[in-house]
N, C-alpha and C positions, 0 to 999 in steps of 0.2 A: 728075107724078112726086112732087115734094116739095110738101106742102100748107101747112104752118105749123109754128111751134115748138109742140111738144106740151106740154112742161112744163120747168121749171127746178128743179134739185135743190140743196138746201142741207142740209149736215150741221151743225146748231147745237151749241153747247156745252150748252145746256139746252133740250131738246125742248119741254117744256110752256111755258116762258117765251117761246120763239119763236112757238109757236102763239098765245099771248095777244097778243104784239106785232102779228103780222100780222092777227089777227081784231079785237081790241079797238081798235087804233089805226089800222091802215090799211084796215079794212073788208073783208078777205077773209072768206070763209065756209068752214067745214070741209066739204069735199065727201065725204071718206071718211077713216077712220082704222082701221088694222089692225095686228095683231101679226104679225111676220115671223120665221120660223125659219131664215133663211139668214145665218149668221154672216158678218160682224160685225153685220149689221142686226138690230135688235130690234123696231122699230116704224116705220111710215110714216104720214104724214098728208098728204092732198092738200087744198090750200087753193085756193079759186077767187076770182078777182076778174074778173067778166065772163068773157071767153074765156081769160084768163091763169090757168095752174095752176102753183102751187109744190108741189114734193114735198119735205117736210121728213122727214129720215131720222134716227131715233135709232139710234146705234151703241153698241156695248159701251163703248168708251173713246174718246170724241171728243177729238181734238186739232186745234185750229185753228192753222194757220200763216199768218201775215200775209205776203202777197206784196207786192212793191213796187207801190204803187197805180197807177203808170203804166208798169209792165212789160208784157211780152207776156202773152197769155192772157185769159181772161174777166175783165172788169172789174166789171160791175155789171148790175143789171136797172134798167129805167126804167119809171116809172108816169106815165101821162098824167093831168094835173089840169085841171079846168075853169077854175079861177082860182088862180093861183100865190099871190097875197097872202092869199086866204082859206085855202088849204091850209097855208101857213106859219104863219098865226095859229092855226089849229086845232092844228097840231103843237106850237107854242109852249105852248099851254094844257096839252098832255100832257107838257111838259118836254123836248121834242125841238127842238134848234136846228140850222139848216143848217150843214154843214161847208164848204160852198162855195155862193156865189151868194146871192140870185138875180142872174142876169145875162141880158141879151138877146143871143142869138147868132142872127143871121139872122132868120128868121120866128118863132123860138120863144124863150120865157123858160125858163131852167133853174136848178135848185138841186139840191143833194145833201144827203142825210141818211144816217145809218147806222142799221142795225137794232140789236137788243140784243146782237149778237155783233160789231158793228163792220163788218158787210158793207155796202158802199155801195149806196144806192138813189137813182137820179136821179129828180127830179120834172121834168116837162116840160109846159109850156102852149103849145099851138100857136095 
């Protein structure tokens, strides 16, 4: 019946800046980009990393409200990394520092960064 998570949607404050962050820094590729005429949507970009797809949506007047980071609701997306230390060194070279971790929890090592709008992204090494 249910097969997989198809995509994750993000409404950024700056559409092009977010595309650059996910492609230039995190290695996503632009799978498709299109203009949309269904208000308040103006443009959609599908970004792929392996089988993971992000749908970035440009809306007429984006307003981002910060929820409590540990409240109920969706919290973050997580990216698997091959080597946590190498990933954090790479991100440090790009001016990105972890907001949490790295810590070892059970069989995995975890850290958290934020994208250019402050959305949390967990990094996990199994």
